[in-house]
C-alpha positions in Angstrom: 291.3 50.2 46.1 290.4 52.1 49.3 288.5 50.5 52.1 284.7 51.1 52.1 283.9 53.3 55.1 280.7 52.8 57.2 278.9 55.0 59.5 280.0 54.4 63.2 277.3 53.3 65.7 277.7 56.4 67.8 277.1 58.7 64.8 274.0 56.6 63.9 272.7 57.2 67.4 273.3 60.9 67.4 271.9 61.4 64.0 268.8 59.2 64.8 268.0 61.3 68.0 268.4 64.7 66.2 266.6 63.9 63.0 264.0 61.9 65.0 263.1 64.8 67.1 262.9 67.2 63.9 261.3 65.1 61.2 258.1 63.1 61.0 257.7 59.6 59.5 257.1 60.7 55.9 259.8 63.3 55.9 262.2 60.6 57.2 261.3 58.3 54.4 261.6 60.9 51.6 264.8 62.2 53.1 266.5 58.8 53.0 265.1 58.0 49.6 266.4 61.2 48.2 269.7 60.4 49.9 270.1 57.2 48.1 269.2 54.8 50.8 268.0 51.4 49.4 265.3 49.0 50.5 262.0 49.4 52.1 261.4 51.9 54.9 262.2 50.5 58.4 259.4 50.1 60.8 259.2 51.5 64.3 259.2 55.0 65.9 261.2 57.8 64.2 264.5 57.1 66.0 264.2 53.3 65.2 263.4 54.2 61.5 266.5 56.5 61.1 268.7 53.9 62.9 267.3 51.2 60.5 268.0 53.3 57.4 271.6 54.1 58.4 272.3 50.5 59.6 271.0 49.0 56.6 272.9 51.5 54.4 276.1 50.2 56.2 275.3 46.6 55.2 274.3 47.2 51.5 277.6 46.3 49.5 276.8 48.8 46.7 276.1 51.8 49.0 278.3 54.5 50.0 277.2 55.0 53.5 279.0 58.4 54.3 277.4 59.8 51.2 274.0 58.8 52.1 274.5 60.2 55.7 275.8 63.5 54.2 272.9 63.8 51.9 270.5 62.9 54.5 271.7 65.4 57.2 272.7 68.2 54.7 269.5 70.3 54.9 269.2 69.9 58.7 272.8 70.9 59.1 272.5 74.0 56.9 269.4 75.1 58.7 267.1 74.5 55.8 265.1 71.9 57.9 263.2 72.6 61.1 265.0 71.5 64.4 
């Protein structure tokens, strides 16, 4: 069985800054729900919220963190999202 891969802290920081400047709170929550993030939305400013979603995803044993990350940033990276 292959080792479960988590999202590196540096990647979390960059993604949080980028998406935090492009998305509002509601969009952040819906994006991460659609991407498969589990749990309640984190509290805090937009960067803290995204950092919380990704950090929590790393800790959930049943999650596939890189899949959640990929899904969460796909629209932004493809230019479908503002930013």
